[in-house]
KENUGU-68490 format. One record per residue: residue in one letter; x, y, z of N, C-alpha, C in turn. Coordinates in pm, whole numbers, plus 50000, padded with zeros to 5 digits. Layout:
N
AXYZXYZXYZ...
This chain:
310
X312547673896786312287678396649311667692296652X312057700096558311557713796554310087713996516X309407724696558307987726096527307787729096380X306697723896324306387726396184305627739596173X305897747196074305257760096053304457759495924X303177761895931302337762095813302167776195764X302407778195639302297791595581300977792395511X300147801795553298827803595493298817816395411X297717818095340297627829495251297647842795323X297667853695252297737866895310298877874995255X299727868795178300857875995118300947872194971X301757879694900301887877294756302567863994725X303397859294817304137846794793303527834894865X302317836694913301707825894991301457813594906X301187815594777300867804094692302077794994670X303277800194699304477791794682304587781294792X303947783494903304097774595018302847766495046X301907766494954300667758994978300947743994979X300517737195084300697722695096302107718695134X302947728095172304347725095208304577728395354X305587721995410305977724095548307367730095551X307567740095631308857746695647309367743795786X310557737995795311157734595924312057745895969X312127747496098312967757996155314407753596175X314747740996149316107735896165316417726096054X317707722896038318137713595935317687699495969X317487691095870317107677195897318187669795974X317767659596046318687651996130319687644196043X320967645996072321997638595997322007623896037X321717621296162321697607496208320597599596138X319477605996121318367599496054318667597295905X319347607395845319707605995704320767595195684X321697593995781322727583695770322147569795781X321057568495855320447555395867319787550695739X319477559795650318847555995524319847552895413X321177554995439322177551995338322347536995320X322527532795201322687518695169324147515795138X324687505295198326067501095172326127493095043X327207495394966327367488594837328737481694834X328807469394785330107462294779331027467394667X330507476094580331307480894468332377490694515X333557489894452334667498894484334457511994410X334547523194478334387536094408335417537694297X335007544294191335897545894076337117554394109X336957564194198338087572894230339067566294326X338707554294381339627547294471340597538194396X340387536194268341267527494188342367535994127X343637533294158344727541494102344907538893954X345337549093885345607547893742346987541493721X347047531493636348287524293607348757528093467X349987532793459350557536693329351607526593290X351357519393181352307509593129353257516793034X354567517093064355497524492977355637517692842X355797525792740356027520592606357487516692590X357847511992470359237507892446360187519692456X359787531092399360647542892403360817547792546X359727547592624359817551992763360687542592845X360597529592818361457520092888362907521992850X363157525492725364527527392679365167539492745X364417550392756364967562592815364817563092966X364047553993025363847554293168362757563693212X361907568093123360827577293157360107581793032X359087589893047358347594692929359197603992844X358977603392714359717611792620359067625592617X359767635492665359277649192666360297657992596X359887670392568360767679492495362007682792578X361817685892704362927689792789362527688092934X363397681593010363147679993153363857690893231X363417692793353364057702493441365107695293524X366357696893486367467690693556368307701493624X368957697393730369937706093792371207706293708X372097715893729373367715793653374077702393666X374667697393558375257683993560376417682793659X376457671393727377577668793816378717662493736X379727657793806380907652493738380587639993657X379727631293710379357618993640378617622193510X377647631093518376867634593399377757641593296X378647650293341379537657193248380467647493176X380977637493249381837627593184381057619293082X379797616093113378967608793016378677617392894X378477630292913378247639192799379467639892708X380637640992766381847641492685382087628192612X381847617092683381997604092618380997601892506X379767606292527378747604992424379087613492301X379557625792324379927634492212381117628892135X382107623392206383247617392138382847605192057X382007596592113381527584892039380727589091917X379947599891930379137604591817380017609991705X381087616891737381987621991633382637610591556X383137600491628383747588891562382697581391480X381497579891537380427572891467380037580191339X379967593291343379597600991224380657599291114X381927599391152382977597491051382927583390993X382737573291079382637559591028381407557890940X380307564390976379097563590894379337569790757X380017581090754380327587490626381277578890543X382157571490611383177563790540382637550690484X381737544090554381347530490515379987529790448X379227540590444377877539790387377827546990253X377807539590144377667545990012376227549989985X376067558589887374707563089850373997552389769X374747544789691374127534689605373437523989688X372257519989640371487509789709370467515089805X370447528089828369477533889920368197537689846X367137540289923365857543789863365927557489797X366637566989860366737580389800367617580489675X368527570789665369327569689542368457565189425X367587555489452366667550889347365677561789311X365187569289410364227579889381364867591189302X366107594689335366777605489261367077601389118X367427588789096367647584088959366347583888879X365257580288946363977580188876363537594188836X363897604188919363537617988890364587625288808X365717618688781366767624988704367587635188782X367607633788916368377642789002369457634689072X370577632589006371627624289063372307630289185X372407643489189373107649989301372247650189427X370937649589411370047650689527370247639289625X370577627289574370777615789663371967618089756X373077622989699374247625589782374017636489884X373297646989845373007657889939372107652990052X371097645190019370207639790122370947630190214X371867622590158372657613190238373507620690341X374187631190295374997639190387374127646790487X372917650590445372007657690535371577648690651X371347635890623370977626690730372107625290832X373337624190782374487623090874374627635790956X374437647390893374547660090965373437661291070X372227656891037371137657291135371447648391254X371997636591226372367627691335373447633491424X374427640391362375527646191440375057658291521X374407667691455373987679991524372907677091628X371937668891590370887665391686371417657891807X372397649091784372977641691896373757650491991X374567659591935375347668692020374407677892099X373407683392031372447692192100371687684692208X371187672892175370417665292272371247660692390X372527657792368373377653092477373677664192576X374057675992527374447686692617373237694392672X372147694892596370927701292647370017691392719X370387678592712369607667792774368167667892724X368057668492592366767668592523366587654892458X365617647392506365447633692459364867632992319X364097642692279363567642592142364667644592039X365627653192068366757654991978367607642391970X367757635392082368487622692080367777612391993X366467611692005365707602091926365817604991777X365767617591739365947621391599367337617391550X368337619191634369707615291598369807600191577X369207592391665369237577791650368617573591516X367447578991488366727574991367367527578791243X368127590691241368887595191125370117586491101X370847583191207372077575391191371797560891155X370657555591195370307541891156369727541691016X368917551590983368287551990851369317553490740X370397560690765371377563390660372147550790622X372137540590708372877528290679372047517690609X370737519890596369857509790537370007510090385X370377498790331370487497390185369517486590140X368717489990042367697480689993368187472589873X369287476589815369817469389700371327471189697X372027460389694373477460889689374017446789678X374697443689569375197430189547376597428089601X377347438689626378717437489674378897446689794X379987443889867380337452289981381007464889929X380437476289959380967488989910381217498390026X382217506890008382507517490103382517530790029X382197541190102382097554190038383477559590001X384467557490086385817562490063386697551290011X387607554689921388527544889863389727542089951X389867549090061391027547090148390927534390230X389747528090232389577515790309390337504490240X391197497290311391947486190250391007475390199X391507467690102390707456990043390757444090123X391507443890231391587431890314390227429090378X389817416490371388507412690425388457414590575X389537411390643389557412590789389467427190830X390187435990759390157450290792388767456090767X388137452290657386807457490626385777453090730X385827440490769384877435790869385187441791006X386437444291035386787450791160386217464991164X386247472091051385677485591046384167485091065X383507475191005382067473791024381717471091170X382497462491234382257459591374382527471891459X383547479591423383857491891496382697501691486X382107502591368380937511291351379797506891442X379517493791444378417488791525378667491191674X379907489291718380237491291859380067505991898X380517515191813380387529391845378927533891839X378127527691754376697530991752376037526991883X376347514991931375787510492058376317518992173X377597522392169378177530592276377547544392281X377327550392164376707563592161375297563292218X374517553192180373147552292230373127549692380X374047541492428374087538492571374547550592652X375587557392606376097568992680375097580492681X374447582992568373487593992563372267591092650X371787578692648370677575392738371127575292883X372407571892908372937572693044372987586893096X373167596593006373127610693047371767613993107X370697609393044369357612193095369117604793226X369507592193232369237584293353369967590093474X371247592993459371997597993573371627612493606X371147619993508370647633393538369387632693623X368497623393590367297621393670367657616893811X368617607593821369017602693953369677613794034X370567621393973371257632094044370287642994089X369357646494003368367656694041367497651994156X367087639294153366247634094261367007633794394X368297630394389369087629894513369317643894568X369687653194482369997666794530368747674494570X367587670494520366327676794561365677669694679X366407659794736365927652094851364617644794822X364437640694695363257632994661363447618194693X364667613394678364997599394710366317599194785X366547588094853367817585994920368437573194866X369587574294807370247562994743371557560394816X371747547894857372987544094923373947538094821X375227541194836376247535394749376217540594608X376117553794591376087559394456377417556994384X378517558094458379827555694396379957541294347X379377531994420379417518094377378597515994250X377467522994239376647522094119377387527393997X378027538994012378767544793900379987536293863X380627530193962381777521693931381367509393851X380257503193889379777491793812379327495893672X378757507793661378337512593529379547514593438X380637520093493381847521893414382447508493373X382387498593462382897485293428382097478893317X380777480593322379937474993215380167482093082X380437495293087380737502592964382027497792900X382957493092981384237488292926384147473892878X383377465492947383357451192914382337447692806X381167453992810380117450292715380507452492569X381077464092530381477465692390382557455792347X383477452592438384527442892403383937429092376X382997424892460382367411792440381527411792313X380757422492292379917423192172380767423492045X381867430992048382747431391931383397418091902X383797410792006384417397691986383417387791927X382177388191977381147379191925380827382391779X380707395391748380417399291609381577395791517X382807397391565383967393991482384007378991454X383657371091554383617356691533382537352691434X381417359991438380327356991344380707360391201X381337371891180381657376191044382877368990986X383747363991072384947356991024384807341991032X383567337191023383357322691031383967315590911X384097322590797384687316390679386187314390694X386797320590793388217318190822388407309290944X387457309391036387597301391157387367286591128X386327283291051386037269191021387157262690941X387677268790832388817262490764390037260590854X390257269890946391407268391037391227256391129X389997253991174389747242391260389847229391181X389257229391060389317217390976390747214690931X391557225190914392937223390870393787215590967X393377214491092394117206391188394067191591150X392967187491087392787173291052393037170590904X392667179790816392797177290672393057190490602X394227191490538394587203990470393787206090342X393477195190272392747196490146391327201490171X390647195690268389277200190300389277214590350X390307218090426390397231890473390557241590358X391347237890256391527246590140390237247990062X389477236990050388187237689980387197246690055X387177245390186386277253890264386697268590255X387977271090251388447284890244388067291490113X388057283490005387687288789874386197287589846X385427282489940383997280689919383287294089917X382297294889829381517307189817380447307889926X379977296289970378887296090067379297302490200X380517300190243380937305490372381107320590370X381307326290251381437340890242380097347690213X379037339790198377717345490169376907346090297X375617347890279374717348890394374647335690471X374937324590404374927311690473376037310890576X377187316590543378287316790639377957325190762X377307336690738376907345090851375877337990937X374937330990873373937323390949374587312291031X375577305490972376287294991045377057300791163X377687312191142378397318691252377457322891363X376257327691326375257331491426374817319491508X374627307891441374247295791512375327291691612X376577292491570377677288791661377727298191781X377507310991757377517320591867376387317591965X375207314491913374087311292002374347298392080X375027288792019375367276492091376327279392204X377317287992179378277291692284377567298992398X376677308392366375947315792469375037306492548X374377297092478373507287492548374307278692642X375517274892601376367266792690376767274592815X377037287592799377377295792915376227296693013X375017298192962373857298693051373537284893108X373877274193036373617260793088374467257893211X375697262793213376557260893330376397272293430X375447281393403375147292593492376407300993517X377047304893408378297312493419378097326293485X377037333793456376887346893524376837345693676X376127335593727376057333793873377417330193930X378147321793860379477317893909380437329693911X380347338293810381197350293809380827359593923X379527361093949379087369694059379547364194193X379447351094212379907345094338381417346794354X382167345794246383607347694255383947361994293X383207371794238383447385794275383117388294421X382017382094469381657383994609382707378094702X383277366594665384327360794749385577369494749X385917375194634387087383794628386867396894704X385617401694705385317414094778385337412094929
């Protein structure tokens, strides 16, 4: 241990050191370490931060930001962009064709204010926002523009009051089957647009990570091939299920007609099957069919059959 030095008076600063000891070396680290006390508590900086993604983040595959830094799109991303833009154009035309202004909130507000033209202008403005925002967001890969497009195209179809089925254009045939087919076509293209546009972001993130050597992914071609197969099969299955639900007023009389023609005719002319009760009955039948498929474990059997064929 170093010698202690006592500072006595004789200088102007002597009073600062009265009763104190000044060491010529630093204190022993070994001695200081022996006085440390161990604690069972985990340090706060040792606990990692956990971020639970929200619904929007889960939908897009990441946090919603204004613009991500992506590399130039590859062939897969470019094909998704073209498919998304094509689906959006068809969706915008179908939205303009099947969504009347009557029954909307802005229609009621414009009538209350005495501005009849304002409702139609606002209606067309929503469709234009959905179209322009979707095209911009798809090709610029801007997720906020995509989100604005989704909200605008869904909001324009919401009707709060409407007693009959109406279409904006008179060119739509009066056939019930044709009208419901157009409605199903609109729903399918809406889902396709949302899936393709979000696929642009997902595959852009994947492609950027691979080309920047951040991750290594095996079988990229197999992943894209399965994605293309799901894009082709999922809308067809969803459209068939929706068509069966909406045409329940024709399916049930056809089944009953095998046993009794009179009862089938009464069911065909029934008002209940063409109302919300018929749609609810069709929904119940669809859920029963889906539950039966899961009861026999149909997805696993299909997967096993594909593996055997491969």
